[in-house]
C-alpha positions as CSV (number, residue, x, y, z in Angstrom):
1,Q,84.0,-57.5,-8.5
2,V,82.8,-57.2,-5.3
3,I,80.8,-55.4,-2.3
4,I,82.0,-54.2,1.1
5,S,79.1,-54.3,3.3
6,E,79.3,-51.5,6.4
7,N,78.2,-54.8,8.6
8,D,77.5,-58.6,8.3
9,L,73.5,-57.4,8.6
10,M,74.2,-55.3,5.2
11,A,76.0,-58.5,4.0
12,F,73.0,-60.7,4.2
13,G,71.2,-58.5,3.0
14,V,72.9,-58.0,-0.4
15,Y,73.5,-61.8,-0.3
16,E,69.6,-62.2,-0.2
17,V,68.5,-60.0,-3.5
18,F,71.6,-61.2,-5.4
19,E,69.8,-65.1,-4.5
20,K,66.5,-63.3,-6.3
21,H,68.4,-62.3,-9.4
22,G,69.9,-65.3,-9.6
23,I,73.6,-64.3,-8.9
24,C,75.5,-66.2,-7.5
25,I,77.6,-65.6,-4.3
26,P,81.0,-65.4,-4.8
27,Q,81.4,-67.3,-8.2
28,E,80.1,-64.1,-10.2
29,I,80.7,-60.9,-7.3
30,A,82.0,-61.9,-4.0
31,I,80.6,-59.9,-0.8
32,S,82.4,-58.8,2.7
33,G,80.7,-57.5,5.7
34,F,82.2,-56.0,9.2
35,D,81.7,-56.9,13.0
36,D,82.1,-60.7,12.8
37,D,78.7,-61.5,14.2
38,F,77.9,-65.4,15.4
39,D,75.4,-65.3,12.1
40,A,78.3,-64.6,9.7
41,R,80.4,-67.3,10.7
42,Y,77.4,-70.1,9.7
43,Y,75.6,-68.4,7.0
44,V,75.6,-69.9,3.6
45,P,78.3,-69.5,2.3
46,S,80.2,-68.0,5.5
47,I,80.5,-64.2,5.5
48,T,84.3,-62.5,5.2
49,T,84.2,-59.8,7.5
50,V,86.1,-58.3,10.1
51,S,86.4,-59.3,13.4
52,R,86.7,-56.3,16.3
53,N,86.7,-56.5,20.2
54,Q,83.1,-55.4,21.2
55,E,84.2,-55.8,24.9
56,E,87.7,-54.1,25.0
57,A,86.2,-51.3,22.6
58,G,83.4,-50.8,26.0
59,Y,85.9,-51.1,28.4
60,E,87.9,-48.2,26.9
61,A,84.8,-46.2,26.2
62,F,83.5,-46.5,29.9
63,E,87.2,-45.8,31.2
64,R,87.4,-42.5,29.4
65,I,83.6,-41.6,30.5
66,L,85.0,-42.2,34.4
67,Q,87.8,-40.2,33.5
68,C,85.9,-37.2,31.9
69,N,83.6,-37.1,34.9
70,E,86.6,-36.6,37.2
71,G,87.9,-33.8,35.3
72,E,90.8,-35.2,33.2
73,F,91.1,-33.6,29.7
74,L,91.2,-36.2,26.9
75,S,92.1,-35.7,23.8
76,G,93.2,-38.2,20.6
77,K,91.6,-41.5,19.6
78,V,92.2,-44.9,21.2
79,M,92.8,-47.6,18.5
80,I,91.7,-51.4,19.1
81,P,93.2,-53.4,16.4
82,T,91.1,-55.8,14.3
83,S,91.5,-58.7,12.4
84,L,90.4,-60.3,9.2
85,Q,88.2,-63.3,8.6
86,I,88.3,-64.8,5.6
87,R,85.7,-67.2,4.5
88,E,83.5,-68.7,1.5
89,S,81.8,-65.4,0.2
90,C,84.9,-64.0,-1.0
91,G,85.6,-66.3,-3.4
92,C,88.7,-67.7,-1.5
93,D,89.1,-71.4,-1.1
94,I,89.7,-71.9,2.6
95,K,89.5,-75.0,4.1
96,T,87.8,-75.1,7.7
97,K,88.0,-76.9,10.6
98,D,84.6,-75.9,11.9
99,D,82.4,-78.6,12.3
100,G,79.5,-76.9,13.4
101,K,79.4,-77.8,17.0
102,L,79.8,-74.8,18.4
103,F,76.3,-73.7,16.5
104,R,74.6,-76.9,17.6
105,K,75.5,-76.1,21.4
106,Y,74.9,-72.3,21.0
107,Y,71.8,-73.0,18.6
108,Y,70.4,-75.5,21.0
109,E,71.0,-73.4,24.5
110,R,69.3,-70.2,22.7
111,K,66.0,-72.3,21.3
112,G,65.3,-73.6,24.8
113,I,65.6,-70.3,26.6
114,D,63.8,-68.4,23.5
115,E,60.9,-71.0,24.0
116,L,60.8,-70.0,27.8
117,Y,60.4,-66.2,27.6
118,M,58.0,-66.5,24.7
119,S,56.0,-68.8,26.6
120,I,56.0,-66.1,29.5
121,T,55.1,-63.1,27.3
122,Q,52.6,-64.9,25.5
123,E,50.8,-66.1,28.3
124,M,51.6,-62.6,30.3
125,S,49.8,-60.9,27.4
126,A,46.6,-62.9,27.8
127,D,46.5,-62.6,31.5
128,L,47.3,-58.9,31.8
129,T,44.4,-58.1,29.3
130,G,41.7,-55.6,30.8
131,V,43.0,-56.0,34.1
132,E,41.5,-53.6,36.7
133,S,43.3,-52.8,39.5
134,F,46.8,-52.4,40.4
135,E,46.5,-55.0,43.4
136,K,45.4,-58.1,40.8
137,L,48.5,-56.4,38.5
138,R,51.0,-57.2,41.8
139,I,49.6,-60.5,41.9
140,L,49.9,-61.6,38.5
141,M,53.4,-59.8,38.3
142,R,54.7,-62.1,41.0
143,R,53.9,-65.5,39.2
144,Y,56.1,-63.9,36.2
145,F,58.8,-62.7,38.7
146,L,59.2,-66.1,39.6
147,Q,60.1,-67.1,36.2
148,I,62.6,-65.2,35.4
149,E,66.3,-65.8,35.8
150,C,67.9,-62.6,37.6
151,E,69.6,-61.7,41.1
152,G,66.4,-58.5,41.5
153,I,63.6,-57.4,39.3
154,Y,61.5,-54.5,40.4
155,L,58.8,-52.4,38.9
156,F,58.7,-48.8,40.5
157,L,55.5,-46.6,39.1
158,C,55.5,-43.2,39.0
159,S,54.1,-41.2,42.1
160,K,51.2,-39.6,40.0
161,F,49.6,-43.0,40.3
162,P,46.7,-42.9,43.1
163,D,46.8,-44.2,46.5
164,N,44.1,-46.2,46.5
165,E,41.6,-48.0,43.6
166,N,38.8,-44.9,44.5
167,S,41.1,-42.3,44.0
168,A,39.8,-39.9,41.2
169,I,42.4,-39.8,38.0
170,E,42.2,-37.0,35.7
171,P,43.1,-37.2,32.1
172,D,46.3,-35.5,32.3
173,W,47.1,-38.1,35.4
174,F,50.3,-38.3,33.3
175,S,52.7,-35.9,31.7
176,Q,55.1,-36.7,28.8
177,G,59.0,-37.5,30.4
178,Y,60.6,-39.1,32.5
179,E,59.4,-38.5,36.7
180,G,61.9,-38.5,39.0
181,D,59.7,-39.6,42.0
182,S,58.2,-42.9,41.8
183,F,57.3,-45.8,44.4
184,L,58.1,-50.0,44.0
185,L,54.7,-51.4,43.6
186,I,56.6,-54.8,44.4
187,G,60.1,-56.2,43.5
188,Y,61.6,-59.5,44.1
189,E,65.1,-60.3,45.4
190,N,66.8,-62.6,47.7
191,Y,63.6,-64.8,47.5
192,S,61.4,-62.9,48.7
193,F,58.8,-60.0,47.4
194,I,58.7,-56.7,48.3
195,E,55.1,-55.2,47.8
196,N,53.8,-51.7,48.0
197,K,56.8,-50.1,49.6
198,N,57.4,-45.9,49.6
199,I,61.2,-46.7,47.8
200,D,62.0,-43.9,46.1
201,F,63.7,-44.8,42.7
202,G,66.4,-42.0,43.5
203,K,66.9,-43.2,46.3
204,F,67.1,-47.1,45.1
205,L,69.6,-45.7,42.7
206,Q,71.8,-43.5,44.9
207,N,71.9,-47.2,47.5
208,I,72.8,-49.0,44.5
209,R,75.6,-46.9,43.9
210,E,77.1,-46.4,47.6
211,Q,77.2,-50.4,47.6
212,N,79.6,-50.2,44.7
213,I,78.8,-54.0,44.0
214,C,80.9,-54.9,41.1
215,E,79.0,-57.8,40.5
216,K,75.8,-56.7,39.7
217,V,74.4,-55.3,36.5
218,Y,71.5,-53.2,36.8
219,V,69.4,-52.8,33.6
220,I,66.6,-49.7,33.9
221,S,64.1,-50.0,31.2
222,P,61.2,-46.9,31.4
223,I,57.6,-48.7,31.1
224,H,56.0,-46.7,28.2
225,Y,52.3,-46.2,26.6
226,G,52.8,-44.0,23.7
227,K,54.6,-41.0,24.7
228,Q,53.4,-41.1,28.5
229,C,56.3,-42.9,31.3
230,Y,54.5,-44.6,33.7
231,G,57.2,-46.4,35.6
232,Y,60.6,-47.8,35.5
233,F,61.3,-51.6,35.1
234,V,64.8,-52.7,36.5
235,I,66.3,-56.1,36.4
236,C,69.4,-56.7,37.8
237,N,72.3,-60.1,36.8
238,S,70.0,-61.4,33.9
239,E,70.5,-62.2,30.3
240,F,66.8,-61.3,29.7
241,P,67.7,-57.9,28.4
242,F,70.5,-58.7,26.5
243,E,70.0,-62.1,24.7
244,N,66.5,-61.7,24.3
245,Q,64.0,-59.7,21.8
246,N,61.0,-60.8,23.9
247,Y,62.1,-58.4,26.1
248,Y,60.6,-55.6,24.6
249,S,57.6,-57.0,24.5
250,F,57.5,-57.9,28.1
251,L,57.5,-54.4,29.0
252,M,55.1,-53.2,26.8
253,N,52.3,-55.7,28.6
254,I,53.4,-53.7,31.5
255,G,52.9,-50.6,30.2
256,N,49.2,-51.9,28.0
257,A,48.6,-53.3,31.6
258,I,48.7,-50.1,33.3
259,E,46.8,-48.1,30.8
260,S,44.4,-50.0,31.1
261,I,43.8,-49.5,34.9
262,R,44.2,-45.9,33.9
263,K,41.6,-46.2,31.6
264,Q,39.0,-47.9,33.5
265,S,39.5,-45.8,36.6
266,L,39.1,-42.7,34.8
267,L,36.3,-44.4,33.0
268,Q,34.6,-45.1,37.1
269,T,35.2,-41.9,37.7
270,M,33.5,-40.0,35.2
271,I,30.7,-42.7,36.2
272,D,30.7,-41.5,39.7
273,K,30.5,-38.0,38.5
274,L,27.5,-38.5,36.4
275,D,25.6,-40.8,38.9
276,A,26.3,-37.2,41.1
277,I,24.7,-35.2,38.9
278,W,21.5,-37.6,38.5
279,S,20.8,-38.0,42.4
280,F,22.5,-34.3,44.0
281,D,21.2,-31.2,43.6
282,A,24.6,-29.1,42.9
283,L,23.5,-26.2,45.1
284,T,22.8,-27.7,48.0
285,N,23.9,-31.2,47.8
286,V,20.4,-32.9,49.1
287,Y,18.5,-35.7,46.6
288,N,17.1,-34.0,43.8
289,R,14.7,-37.5,43.3
């Protein structure tokens, strides 16, 4: 008679499978979800679901973490009330007053933001292809930092990077896992750029903590290529990491660019070594030609 899904996304999947097999919802079987996602309200048919207060749940969880850090022993459960949202997918004859204005407003707001960040990510992917040096990467990142709405944005690199473009780079340049030491390649805050500063990532985080600014939310993301961690990307007070899936592509573009620099630097190092072997005697270091 009914399929009760663990969340709204599963309910969407149930509906799509039934639709492919010609089974009508809710005439032949009813479905329901959980979470009350935005899409559940405007799905066709709209999904009967259970609304939960995610903001309150997050607040309570964080409060308990702080209490544990202060040495308080916590026991028992925190119960957060939910509410049933009866809609079309359960077959109930509900007359809704929702005329879709909220959905249309949300759709066009998100459409504009999505198109902006998709354009940024696509242009960035093309520009960073084959980037040869950190200086070139730094110049390109200036352009894209200015297009992202935020109050601060920073790119830290692991301290194992060479100090200049001509430094030899060995294959074990990076170790697996997260690096504690790093420096700021480029940052942007208070309408000005910060470039090539020897700002340690740990001290940067400590400074944020000491400032105790409640109005700022920092999102910290590691920059990866495969299992290698190249550095960290930090963004302050921006919807980009939370509301747009292009954020992950944005980070991948940076990781791919750094890997390109690493490979080209390694290749140049090997060429220099071969040239030295060809030109100089290994024992006396004098010209052998």
